[in-house]
C-alpha positions as CSV (number, residue, x, y, z in Angstrom):
1,M,147.3,112.6,42.1
2,T,149.7,115.5,42.0
3,N,153.5,115.1,41.6
4,K,154.0,116.4,45.2
5,K,151.6,113.8,46.6
6,I,153.4,111.0,44.6
7,I,156.8,112.2,45.9
8,L,155.5,112.1,49.5
9,L,153.9,108.7,49.0
10,F,156.9,106.9,47.6
11,N,159.3,108.6,50.0
12,G,157.1,107.5,52.8
13,I,156.9,103.9,51.5
14,I,160.7,103.6,51.3
15,I,161.4,105.2,54.7
16,T,158.8,103.3,56.6
17,S,160.0,100.0,55.0
18,L,163.5,100.8,56.1
19,V,162.5,101.8,59.7
20,L,159.7,99.3,60.3
21,F,161.5,96.2,58.9
22,V,163.2,95.7,62.3
23,F,159.7,95.3,63.8
24,I,157.5,93.6,61.3
25,Y,159.4,90.3,60.8
26,D,158.2,87.8,63.5
27,N,157.2,90.6,65.7
28,H,155.5,88.1,68.1
29,R,158.9,86.7,69.1
30,K,160.4,89.6,70.9
31,T,162.0,93.0,70.3
32,I,163.5,94.7,73.4
33,P,163.0,92.3,76.3
34,S,162.4,95.1,78.9
35,F,159.7,96.8,76.8
36,D,156.3,95.6,75.6
37,F,155.4,96.3,72.0
38,I,152.1,95.9,70.4
39,T,152.0,92.5,68.7
40,L,151.4,93.0,65.0
41,P,149.0,90.7,63.1
42,N,150.9,88.0,61.1
43,I,149.8,89.7,57.8
44,F,152.3,92.5,58.6
45,R,155.1,90.0,57.7
46,F,154.0,90.6,54.1
47,Y,153.9,94.5,54.4
48,D,157.0,95.2,52.4
49,S,156.4,92.3,50.0
50,F,152.9,93.6,49.2
51,I,154.0,97.3,48.8
52,I,157.0,96.4,46.7
53,S,155.2,94.0,44.4
54,L,152.3,96.5,44.0
55,S,154.6,99.4,43.3
56,G,156.6,97.4,40.8
57,G,153.5,96.3,39.0
58,I,152.1,99.8,38.8
59,I,155.3,101.3,37.4
60,F,155.7,98.5,34.8
61,L,152.0,98.9,33.8
62,K,152.3,102.7,33.5
63,N,155.8,103.0,31.9
64,G,156.1,99.8,30.0
65,I,152.5,99.1,28.8
66,I,150.4,102.3,28.9
67,S,152.9,105.0,28.0
68,K,155.3,102.6,26.3
69,R,158.2,104.6,27.7
70,K,161.7,103.1,27.4
71,I,162.7,101.2,30.5
72,N,165.8,102.6,32.2
73,Y,168.7,100.1,32.5
74,E,166.9,98.1,29.9
75,K,169.2,95.1,29.8
76,L,169.4,94.8,33.5
77,N,165.6,95.1,34.1
78,K,164.8,92.8,31.1
79,L,166.9,90.1,32.7
80,A,164.9,90.6,35.9
81,G,161.7,90.4,33.9
82,Y,162.8,87.0,32.4
83,I,163.6,85.7,35.9
84,I,160.2,86.9,37.3
85,F,158.3,85.5,34.2
86,I,159.9,82.1,34.5
87,S,159.2,82.1,38.3
88,F,155.5,82.8,37.6
89,L,155.5,79.9,35.1
90,S,157.1,77.7,37.9
91,I,154.2,78.7,40.3
92,L,151.6,77.9,37.6
93,I,153.1,74.6,36.5
94,N,153.9,73.3,40.0
95,G,150.6,74.6,41.4
96,L,148.7,72.6,38.8
97,I,150.9,69.5,39.2
98,N,150.6,69.5,43.0
99,N,147.1,70.9,43.1
100,N,148.1,73.6,45.5
101,F,148.1,76.7,43.2
102,G,146.6,79.0,45.8
103,E,149.1,78.2,48.6
104,I,150.5,81.4,50.2
105,A,154.0,79.8,50.3
106,Y,154.3,80.4,46.6
107,F,153.9,84.2,47.0
108,E,156.1,84.3,50.1
109,G,158.8,82.2,48.5
110,F,158.6,84.2,45.3
111,M,159.1,87.5,47.0
112,K,162.0,86.3,49.1
113,F,164.1,85.8,46.0
114,M,162.5,88.3,43.6
115,R,162.4,91.3,46.0
116,P,165.9,92.6,45.0
117,F,165.0,92.7,41.3
118,I,161.7,94.5,41.9
119,I,163.3,97.1,44.2
120,I,166.0,97.9,41.6
121,F,163.4,98.1,38.9
122,I,161.3,100.5,40.9
123,L,164.1,102.8,41.9
124,T,165.6,103.0,38.4
125,N,162.3,103.7,36.7
126,I,160.1,105.7,39.1
127,N,159.8,109.3,38.0
128,H,159.0,111.1,41.3
129,L,161.6,110.4,44.0
130,R,163.7,112.7,46.1
131,I,165.5,110.3,48.4
132,S,169.3,110.2,48.0
133,Y,171.8,107.3,48.6
134,N,173.5,109.3,51.3
135,K,170.3,110.0,53.3
136,I,169.3,106.3,53.2
137,F,172.8,105.3,54.2
138,A,172.6,107.7,57.1
139,I,169.3,106.2,58.2
140,L,170.8,102.7,58.2
141,I,173.8,103.8,60.3
142,T,171.4,105.5,62.7
143,I,169.5,102.2,63.0
144,L,172.9,100.5,63.6
145,V,173.9,102.9,66.4
146,I,170.5,102.6,68.1
147,N,170.8,98.8,67.9
148,A,174.3,98.9,69.3
149,L,173.2,101.1,72.3
150,I,170.3,98.8,73.0
151,G,172.6,95.9,72.7
152,Y,174.9,97.4,75.3
153,Y,171.9,98.0,77.5
154,Q,170.9,94.3,77.2
155,I,174.5,93.2,78.0
156,I,175.2,95.5,80.9
157,F,171.8,95.8,82.7
158,R,170.1,92.6,81.7
159,D,173.2,90.4,81.6
160,A,172.1,89.1,78.2
161,R,174.3,86.8,76.1
162,N,174.0,84.9,72.8
163,D,170.3,85.0,71.6
164,G,169.4,87.5,74.3
165,V,171.4,90.2,72.5
166,D,169.0,91.0,69.7
167,A,168.3,94.8,70.2
168,L,165.4,95.8,67.8
169,F,165.7,92.7,65.6
170,R,163.9,89.4,65.6
171,S,167.1,87.6,66.7
172,S,170.7,88.0,67.5
173,H,171.6,86.5,64.1
174,F,170.1,89.4,62.3
175,L,171.7,91.9,64.6
176,T,175.1,90.4,63.8
177,T,174.5,90.3,60.1
178,F,173.2,93.8,59.9
179,T,176.1,95.1,62.0
180,F,178.7,93.5,59.7
181,I,177.1,94.8,56.5
182,C,176.9,98.3,57.9
183,L,180.6,98.0,59.0
184,F,181.5,97.3,55.4
185,G,179.8,100.6,54.5
186,L,181.6,102.5,57.2
187,Y,184.9,100.9,56.2
188,S,184.4,101.9,52.6
189,Y,183.4,105.4,53.5
190,F,186.3,106.1,55.9
191,S,188.8,104.4,53.7
192,Q,188.1,106.9,51.0
193,K,188.2,109.8,53.5
194,Q,191.6,108.5,54.7
195,K,190.3,108.3,58.3
196,K,191.0,104.7,59.2
197,P,191.8,105.4,62.9
198,I,188.3,106.8,63.4
199,M,186.9,103.9,61.5
200,Y,188.6,101.3,63.8
201,I,187.4,103.1,66.9
202,I,183.8,103.3,65.7
203,G,184.0,99.7,64.4
204,I,185.1,98.3,67.7
205,F,182.4,100.1,69.5
206,L,179.7,98.9,67.1
207,I,180.9,95.3,66.8
208,I,181.1,94.4,70.5
209,P,177.3,93.8,70.8
210,A,177.5,91.6,67.7
211,I,180.3,89.5,69.3
212,F,178.2,89.1,72.4
213,A,175.4,87.9,70.2
214,E,177.8,85.1,69.1
215,N,176.7,84.3,65.6
216,I,179.9,82.3,64.7
217,R,178.8,81.7,61.1
218,A,178.3,85.4,60.4
219,V,181.8,86.1,61.8
220,A,183.3,83.4,59.6
221,V,181.6,84.9,56.5
222,F,182.7,88.4,57.5
223,L,186.3,87.2,57.5
224,I,186.0,85.3,54.2
225,T,184.5,88.4,52.6
226,I,187.4,90.7,53.8
227,G,190.0,88.1,52.7
228,F,188.5,87.6,49.3
229,Y,188.1,91.3,48.7
230,I,191.6,92.2,49.7
231,F,193.0,89.3,47.6
232,Y,190.9,90.4,44.6
233,K,191.9,94.0,44.8
234,N,195.6,93.2,45.2
235,Y,196.1,90.2,42.9
236,F,194.4,90.7,39.5
237,N,195.9,92.8,36.8
238,R,199.2,93.2,38.5
239,S,202.8,92.0,38.0
240,F,204.1,88.9,39.8
241,V,205.9,90.9,42.5
242,E,202.7,92.9,43.1
243,K,200.6,89.8,43.2
244,L,203.0,88.2,45.7
245,K,202.7,91.4,47.8
246,G,199.0,91.2,47.5
247,V,198.9,87.6,48.7
248,I,201.2,88.3,51.7
249,S,199.2,91.5,52.7
250,T,195.9,89.5,52.5
251,I,197.3,86.8,54.7
252,I,198.6,89.3,57.2
253,L,195.5,91.5,57.4
254,V,193.1,88.5,57.6
255,G,195.3,86.9,60.2
256,I,195.4,90.0,62.3
257,T,191.6,90.5,62.0
258,T,190.9,86.9,62.8
259,G,193.2,87.0,65.8
260,A,191.7,90.2,67.1
261,L,188.1,88.9,66.7
262,L,189.0,85.5,68.2
263,Y,190.7,87.2,71.2
264,L,187.7,89.5,71.7
265,T,185.2,86.5,71.3
266,L,187.1,84.4,73.8
267,K,187.1,87.3,76.3
268,I,183.4,87.9,75.9
269,Q,182.3,84.3,75.4
270,P,184.6,82.0,77.5
271,N,182.6,78.9,76.5
272,I,183.1,79.5,72.8
273,Y,186.1,77.1,72.8
274,D,183.9,74.1,73.6
275,K,181.4,75.1,70.9
276,F,184.2,75.4,68.3
277,S,185.5,72.0,69.3
278,K,182.1,70.4,68.9
279,A,181.5,72.2,65.6
280,L,184.8,70.9,64.2
281,K,184.2,67.4,65.5
282,F,180.7,67.4,63.8
283,A,182.0,69.0,60.6
284,S,184.8,66.3,60.4
285,K,182.1,63.7,60.0
286,E,179.8,65.3,57.5
287,V,179.1,68.9,56.3
288,A,175.4,69.1,55.7
289,F,175.3,71.7,53.0
290,I,177.8,69.7,50.8
291,G,175.5,66.7,51.1
292,G,172.7,68.9,49.9
293,Y,174.5,70.0,46.8
294,K,175.5,66.3,46.1
295,S,171.9,65.3,46.2
296,L,170.8,67.8,43.5
297,P,171.7,65.6,40.4
298,K,169.5,62.9,41.8
299,F,166.8,65.4,42.6
300,F,166.8,66.7,39.0
301,Y,166.8,63.1,37.6
302,N,163.7,62.3,39.6
303,N,162.1,65.6,38.8
304,P,163.0,66.5,35.2
305,Q,160.6,69.4,35.0
306,A,162.6,71.0,37.9
307,I,165.6,71.5,35.6
308,I,163.8,74.3,33.8
309,F,161.0,75.4,36.2
310,G,162.2,74.1,39.6
311,K,160.0,72.6,42.3
312,G,158.2,76.0,42.8
313,P,159.0,79.0,45.0
314,G,158.6,78.2,48.7
315,Q,158.2,74.4,48.0
316,Y,161.6,72.7,48.4
317,G,164.6,73.9,50.4
318,S,163.8,77.5,51.5
319,Y,162.8,78.3,55.0
320,V,159.3,79.1,53.6
321,S,159.0,75.5,52.5
322,F,159.9,74.4,56.1
323,S,157.6,76.9,57.8
324,K,154.6,75.5,56.1
325,S,154.5,72.8,58.8
326,V,153.6,73.6,62.4
327,G,156.5,73.5,64.9
328,H,160.2,73.6,64.4
329,I,161.8,73.2,61.0
330,T,163.2,69.8,62.0
331,E,159.6,68.5,62.1
332,S,158.9,69.7,58.5
333,P,158.4,66.8,56.0
334,V,160.3,68.8,53.4
335,Y,163.2,69.3,55.8
336,K,163.3,65.5,56.6
337,E,163.0,64.6,52.9
338,I,166.0,66.8,51.9
339,R,168.1,65.4,54.8
340,H,167.2,61.9,53.7
341,N,168.1,62.6,50.1
342,A,171.4,64.2,51.2
343,G,172.3,61.2,53.3
344,I,172.5,63.2,56.6
345,K,172.2,61.0,59.6
346,S,174.0,62.5,62.6
347,I,172.5,65.4,64.6
348,S,174.6,68.4,65.6
349,V,174.5,69.4,69.3
350,L,175.0,73.0,68.3
351,S,172.3,74.2,65.9
352,P,169.7,72.6,63.6
353,S,171.1,74.8,60.8
354,L,174.3,72.7,60.9
355,D,172.2,69.7,60.1
356,N,170.3,71.4,57.3
357,P,171.7,70.5,53.8
358,S,169.6,73.2,52.2
359,T,171.4,76.5,51.8
360,N,169.7,79.4,50.0
361,L,171.7,78.6,46.9
362,F,170.4,75.0,47.1
363,A,166.9,76.4,47.5
364,L,167.4,78.7,44.5
365,L,168.5,75.7,42.3
366,A,165.8,73.3,43.5
367,E,162.8,75.7,43.6
368,Y,163.6,77.8,40.5
369,G,165.6,75.5,38.3
370,L,168.9,75.9,36.3
371,V,167.5,78.4,33.8
372,V,166.7,81.0,36.5
373,F,170.0,80.2,38.3
374,I,172.0,81.0,35.1
375,L,169.9,84.2,34.6
376,F,170.8,85.2,38.2
377,I,174.5,84.9,37.4
378,I,174.1,87.0,34.2
379,Y,172.0,89.6,36.1
380,F,174.5,90.2,38.8
381,K,177.3,90.4,36.2
382,V,175.5,93.1,34.4
383,L,174.6,94.8,37.7
384,H,178.3,94.8,38.7
385,K,179.3,96.5,35.4
386,A,176.6,99.1,35.7
387,I,177.7,100.0,39.2
388,H,181.4,100.3,38.4
389,L,180.9,102.4,35.3
390,N,180.5,105.5,37.5
391,P,183.6,107.6,36.9
392,N,183.1,109.9,39.9
393,S,186.0,109.4,42.4
394,N,183.8,110.7,45.2
395,D,181.6,107.7,44.8
396,S,184.3,105.1,44.8
397,W,183.4,104.1,48.4
398,K,179.9,103.2,47.3
399,K,181.3,100.8,44.7
400,M,183.6,99.3,47.3
401,F,180.6,98.9,49.7
402,F,178.6,97.2,46.8
403,D,181.4,94.7,46.2
404,L,181.8,93.8,49.9
405,Y,178.0,93.4,50.3
406,I,177.6,91.2,47.3
407,I,180.5,89.0,48.3
408,Y,179.0,88.7,51.8
409,I,175.5,87.9,50.7
410,I,176.5,85.4,48.0
411,T,179.0,83.6,50.4
412,F,176.3,83.4,53.1
413,S,173.8,82.1,50.6
414,A,176.1,79.4,49.4
415,L,177.6,78.2,52.7
416,D,175.1,78.8,55.5
417,A,171.8,77.0,55.8
418,G,170.4,79.0,58.6
419,Y,170.8,82.7,57.8
420,G,171.5,83.1,54.1
421,W,169.9,85.3,51.5
422,E,166.2,84.9,52.1
423,N,166.2,85.2,55.9
424,M,168.4,88.2,56.2
425,L,166.8,91.5,56.7
426,S,169.4,93.2,54.6
427,I,167.5,92.7,51.3
428,V,165.2,95.7,51.6
429,P,167.6,98.4,52.9
430,F,170.7,97.4,51.1
431,F,169.2,96.7,47.7
432,T,167.4,100.1,48.1
433,L,170.9,101.6,48.4
434,I,172.0,99.7,45.2
435,G,168.9,100.9,43.3
436,L,169.5,104.5,44.4
437,Q,173.2,104.2,43.4
438,L,172.1,103.1,39.9
439,R,169.6,105.9,39.8
440,E,172.2,108.6,40.7
441,N,174.7,107.1,38.3
442,R,172.3,107.5,35.4
443,T,171.1,111.0,36.4
444,N,174.4,112.6,37.2
445,Y,177.2,110.8,35.3
446,L,176.4,108.3,32.7
447,K,174.4,107.3,29.7
448,L,173.7,103.7,30.5
449,D,171.2,102.7,27.8
450,S,173.1,99.5,27.1
451,Y,172.6,98.4,30.7
């Protein structure tokens, strides 16, 4: 295959993955209510997983085994290799123990968590690629604008609210999450360009459909991310007076943002007050995800092999493990077992995810074990350093966007049981951006052999 054909092939794979991911996940549910789309076979849910795993395997075989070429970002990608290898061992050991080695949930659960590492490995080591960070970012913003316009159509002409405001995505929750992450990117870009008034106007226009979609948890994580980032940038490595100013500015900015979003939400969703009251009343009795974390020591005591290898990808705590059963997740034996072990008895009137003690961080610990969890932490620490070594001031907005996205995704994974890491459609497009950022850093600015 010629270099030109390889370039076209991989460019096509990446672009189609970015564009089609809004359709291929649970396509049978709905897309735009007023239009009929061809229902895709269920196998298409594995489209990007298959392409990404196959591409990663080919590049590793060609570069690492056959040609014995040095792997770019060696430390970073070796850590990813250790994580993937231990995860394979987990599948092998747990498959033999449970006599379910061929179960598709192992592959699906594996790819949910391993996809970011494979994407970054591919983009930092593929030889023939002509896609830039800025072009992919422009594609994502275009998708955001299209979704916002469709969202306005649903709101105005179809009187849609809550779950009915989903635009191209499989649900309103993904619309809200995708919108907020893209807004972090726009905020970072316009902040560097010193054009914040334009940013606020565009931001308000794009955020209104997400507010109509009413994903309260995504809004909460959005605010936590902004507050933590402002505090981090204004507090560390400064004098006491500057630290005090940083704390005050953080409180003021987060307070203003919270007030504005709350006012807008109350205007758009008048019944939101009752839902907040019910949520607070329920949370005052028990917070499900805290119960889940409390149950982990007993879980590891009863399953000592899980300390190192976990229970197996897609087997205990992830939504993949729940979806193995027919019907709603609340009917899943795994779901019921985790709730029982966590001591959760009451049922929320708002959402089953409030009753779910299994966040994605819980699933990572339970399914992959403590060794992989520690390697996760080390990997993202190395990744953070590699991103921030870029000295080009023109790319400072990309580093800011990276920080905001990582804070958001980690916070969501740790606190929210319903729409954390594995269920968010952000993994493919936004880790593609991170991979391209690393690729451009190495090509244009830095010698990063130590990373």
